[in-house]
N, C-alpha and C positions, 0 to 999 in steps of 0.2 A: 290598487295595484300601482306601483311606482315604476316609471320608465327611467332608463339611464343606468349609470353605474352606481354601485354602492361606494361608500368611502374606501373600503378595503380594496375594491377592484381598481379604483382610481389611483390609490397609493401604489398598488402592485404594478400598474402600467408604467409608472415612473421609476420603478426600482430596477437596478442592474443586478442580474443574477450571474454568478460565476458558474462555470461548467461543473456539474456535480462529480466529485471524485472521492475516492477513499485513499487514505494514506497508510502505507505499510512501511514499517521500519524493520529492515532485515539486519539481524545481528548474527555474525558468524562466530561460533565458539569452538575453541580447541577441545576435543573430547578428552584429552588426558590432563590438561592443566586447567580446564574450565575458564580460560582467559578469552576475552574478546579479541578475535584475530584482526580487527580493524583499528585497535588502539596503537599508539605510538611505539610501544615496546615490541610489537610483532614485525615480521618481515613482509607484511601484506603490501601488495601494490594493486591499485585499482585496475590495472591491465590484467591481473590474474583472474578477474571476475567478469563474466558476461551474463546478462539477464535478457531473455527475450519473452515476448508475450504472444498469445494467440490472437491478440487484437492488432498487432503490427507485424510488418514483414521484415523489419530489421531489429538488431539488438538495441536495447534502450540505452540512452545516454545516462551514465551513472555518476552520482556525486555522493560524497561522504557527508552525512549529517553529523556535525560535531556540536550541536546546540546544548547537549548535556555534558557536564564537566567530566564524568568518569566513564561515559559510554559513547561509542561511535556506531553509527548505523549507515546502511545504504537505504535511502528513501526511494520508494517506488509509488507512483500514483496509479490507481486502478480506476477505470471508467465504467466498470460493469462486471458482467460474468466473463471471467477469463482465467487462463492458466499461465503462470510465469514459470519459465524454465531457467534454472540457475546452474551455471557451470563455474566451478572454482578449481583452478589448477587441474590436477589429475584425479580429483575426488569424484565419486559418483554424482551424477546429475540429480538435482532436487527439483520437485514440482510443487508450486504453491498455487492452490486452486481457490479462487474467490467467487462467491455467489452473492449477488446483491440485487436490489430493486430500487426504483425511484420512489421517493415518498415526498409528500408536500410538507414544507416547513415554512410557515408564513407565506410570503409571496413567491418564494423560490422552491425549486425541488432540490432534494439532497439525495445522496446515494446511501441507502440503508443496507449495510452489510449483513447478510443473513448467515453466512458461514465462511470460515477459512480453514483449509486443510493443507498440511505439508506432507507430501508423499503418502497421501490417502488417510492420514491421521488428523482428526479434528483438532484445531488450535483453539477455536472459540465458536460458540453458537450464539446467535444474536449479539454479535460483536458490537462494541461501543467505541466510538472515537478512533484515535490513532492506534493501530494494532502493532505490537512488537512481535515479530516472528523470529524465534531463535532457531538457528540451524547449526547442528553439531557436526563438526568436521574432524 
């Protein structure tokens, strides 16, 4: 029997772990033209969109993710099981439900997304990585 820490435990004690979150990229699409409403050609204004979460009491601060050349998204970080409520102009409200659990990955824990649904319809089961959520308006 060996007393003390294993090499892995010692390394893990020294590691810095970021808070586990899941990244959702929300893409708003025009139902008639199939165009991304966030792209430059549209009349979209960030003030036209509000997103709130069951985890927070105020609307989320929103930013446009323009890291891809031909697509723009609104990026939202999820910290667990929660529902996002999305309001865009005078369109009907959309609900994005995310279910996840913590899982060990090396020394740190990660958020393992189990499922995502938009307005009750599954988007993915056993989701992997950054998820793109397309919402038709």
